[in-house]
C-alpha positions in Angstrom: -63.0 -128.0 -180.6 -64.7 -127.4 -177.3 -66.2 -131.0 -175.8 -69.9 -129.2 -176.4 -69.2 -127.4 -179.2 -71.4 -128.3 -182.4 -69.1 -129.0 -185.8 -69.1 -126.3 -188.1 -71.4 -128.0 -190.8 -74.1 -128.6 -188.0 -73.8 -124.5 -186.7 -74.4 -123.7 -189.8 -77.5 -126.0 -190.1 -79.2 -124.0 -187.1 -79.2 -120.7 -188.3 -81.7 -118.5 -185.7 -85.0 -118.6 -187.3 -86.8 -115.4 -185.9 -90.3 -115.8 -185.2 -92.7 -113.7 -187.8 -93.8 -110.4 -186.4 -97.5 -111.4 -186.5 -96.5 -114.3 -183.6 -96.5 -112.2 -180.9 -96.7 -108.6 -180.0 -93.7 -106.6 -179.7 -94.3 -105.4 -175.9 -96.4 -106.8 -173.3 -97.0 -106.1 -169.8 -95.9 -108.7 -166.9 -98.4 -109.1 -164.1 -96.2 -109.9 -160.7 -98.1 -110.4 -157.0 -94.9 -109.4 -155.1 -95.3 -110.8 -151.1 -93.7 -108.9 -148.6 -93.6 -110.0 -145.1 -91.8 -110.7 -141.6 -90.3 -114.0 -141.6 -91.6 -114.7 -138.2 -94.9 -113.1 -138.9 -97.1 -116.4 -138.3 -95.0 -118.1 -135.9 -94.2 -121.2 -137.7 -93.4 -122.1 -141.5 -96.4 -120.9 -143.4 -97.4 -120.0 -146.9 -99.3 -116.9 -148.8 -101.3 -118.0 -151.4 -102.6 -116.3 -154.2 -105.7 -116.1 -156.3 -107.4 -114.5 -159.0 -111.3 -115.1 -158.6 -113.5 -116.6 -155.6 -111.5 -118.6 -153.0 -112.9 -121.8 -151.1 -114.1 -121.3 -147.7 -112.2 -124.5 -146.7 -108.8 -124.3 -146.7 -108.1 -127.3 -147.5 -109.5 -127.1 -151.0 -107.3 -123.7 -151.6 -104.3 -125.5 -153.3 -106.6 -127.4 -155.8 -109.7 -124.1 -156.6 -109.8 -123.1 -160.1 -108.9 -119.6 -158.5 -105.5 -120.9 -157.3 -102.2 -119.1 -159.3 -99.2 -119.9 -156.9 -97.7 -118.9 -153.4 -94.4 -117.9 -151.8 -93.3 -120.1 -149.0 -91.6 -118.9 -145.8 -89.6 -121.9 -144.2 -88.5 -121.3 -140.3 -86.6 -123.7 -138.0 -89.2 -125.1 -135.7 -87.2 -124.3 -132.5 -86.3 -120.7 -133.1 -85.2 -120.0 -129.6 -82.6 -122.7 -130.0 -81.2 -121.0 -133.4 -78.8 -118.3 -132.8 -79.0 -117.3 -136.5 -82.6 -117.3 -136.1 -82.8 -114.8 -132.9 -80.6 -112.6 -134.8 -82.7 -112.0 -137.9 -86.5 -112.1 -135.7 -87.0 -109.2 -137.9 -86.1 -110.8 -141.2 -87.9 -109.3 -144.1 -88.3 -111.8 -146.7 -90.0 -111.2 -150.5 -91.3 -113.4 -153.1 -93.3 -113.0 -156.4 -96.2 -114.9 -157.9 -96.1 -114.4 -161.9 -100.2 -113.6 -162.8 -100.0 -113.3 -166.2 -100.6 -117.3 -167.2 -103.7 -117.1 -165.1 -105.2 -113.6 -166.4 -105.0 -115.4 -169.9 -106.6 -118.6 -168.6 -109.5 -117.1 -166.2 -109.7 -113.5 -167.4 -111.6 -113.5 -170.6 -109.5 -110.4 -171.3 -107.5 -110.0 -174.5 -104.8 -107.8 -173.5 -102.2 -107.7 -170.8 -102.6 -103.9 -170.9 -102.8 -101.8 -167.8 -105.9 -100.4 -168.5 -107.4 -103.6 -168.9 -105.7 -105.9 -166.3 -105.8 -103.6 -163.4 -109.4 -103.2 -162.8 -109.6 -107.0 -163.2 -106.5 -107.7 -160.6 -108.4 -104.7 -158.3 -111.7 -106.9 -158.6 -110.4 -110.7 -158.5 -106.7 -110.8 -156.8 -106.9 -112.2 -153.2 -104.4 -114.1 -150.7 -104.8 -116.2 -147.8 -102.3 -117.2 -145.3 -101.7 -121.0 -144.3 -99.4 -122.4 -142.2 -97.4 -125.6 -142.1 -99.8 -127.3 -139.7 -102.5 -126.5 -141.8 -104.2 -124.0 -139.7 -105.0 -120.5 -141.0 -104.1 -116.6 -140.1 -106.1 -113.9 -140.7 -104.2 -111.5 -143.0 -105.1 -108.6 -140.3 -102.8 -110.6 -137.8 -99.9 -110.8 -140.1 -99.6 -106.6 -140.0 -96.1 -106.8 -141.8 -97.9 -109.2 -145.0 -97.6 -106.7 -148.5 -99.3 -107.8 -151.3 -98.2 -105.5 -154.1 -99.0 -105.6 -157.9 -95.8 -105.2 -160.0 -96.3 -104.2 -163.7 -93.5 -104.8 -165.9 -93.0 -103.7 -169.2 -91.3 -106.1 -171.3 -90.3 -105.9 -175.1 -88.5 -107.7 -178.1 -85.8 -105.9 -180.1 -86.0 -107.4 -183.7 -84.7 -110.7 -184.4 -84.6 -111.5 -180.4 -86.2 -114.3 -178.7 -86.3 -113.5 -175.7 -87.8 -110.0 -174.1 -86.2 -107.3 -171.9 -87.5 -105.9 -169.4 -88.5 -102.4 -168.3 -88.9 -100.5 -165.3 -91.4 -102.1 -163.3 -94.2 -100.1 -161.6 -96.0 -100.8 -158.2 -99.6 -100.6 -158.4 -100.3 -100.0 -154.7 -103.9 -99.0 -155.8 -104.9 -102.6 -156.9 -104.7 -104.0 -153.2 -104.2 -100.7 -151.2 -107.2 -100.7 -148.2 -107.3 -104.4 -147.7 -105.6 -106.4 -145.0 -102.4 -107.7 -146.1 -102.5 -105.4 -149.0 -100.3 -102.0 -149.5 -99.7 -99.7 -146.6 -97.5 -97.1 -146.9 -94.6 -97.8 -144.2 
């Protein structure tokens, strides 16, 4: 018997119990904000903060705001000119993801993750801000490489499965297109 294996009697007692069909939908859409930016775009370490709803004018209130969802953080060497690898990767693009479903459920009043319901809500309420490590800000228009794009990924449950499987994500360019730091064709 393996050190971490359960005895046969305990394995039999732990037969999987499938969730009742009414406990969850068999499919739903997972909503994510994808942040794509040049690593050195702000000249120092910085964060792209994602919001659903009004953003306070005072940056010191951003992370405690009711509308704050999450952030993608970009960490840099404080002296990149003294770092050979930093000089070699000066044009490096980085990306990160902020999951939106929990915030949509908590803040939107919507009763569905269906694209025809969520897309108009996100187009109206999704916002982002750039906060540097020194607590100063940059306008998204000052960071031309920044692109925040929403991705809608269909998720499904096979009968008897506990975890969902992901379908092919769809980039919803129309949600952020035309905004500084939103989608723009290359």
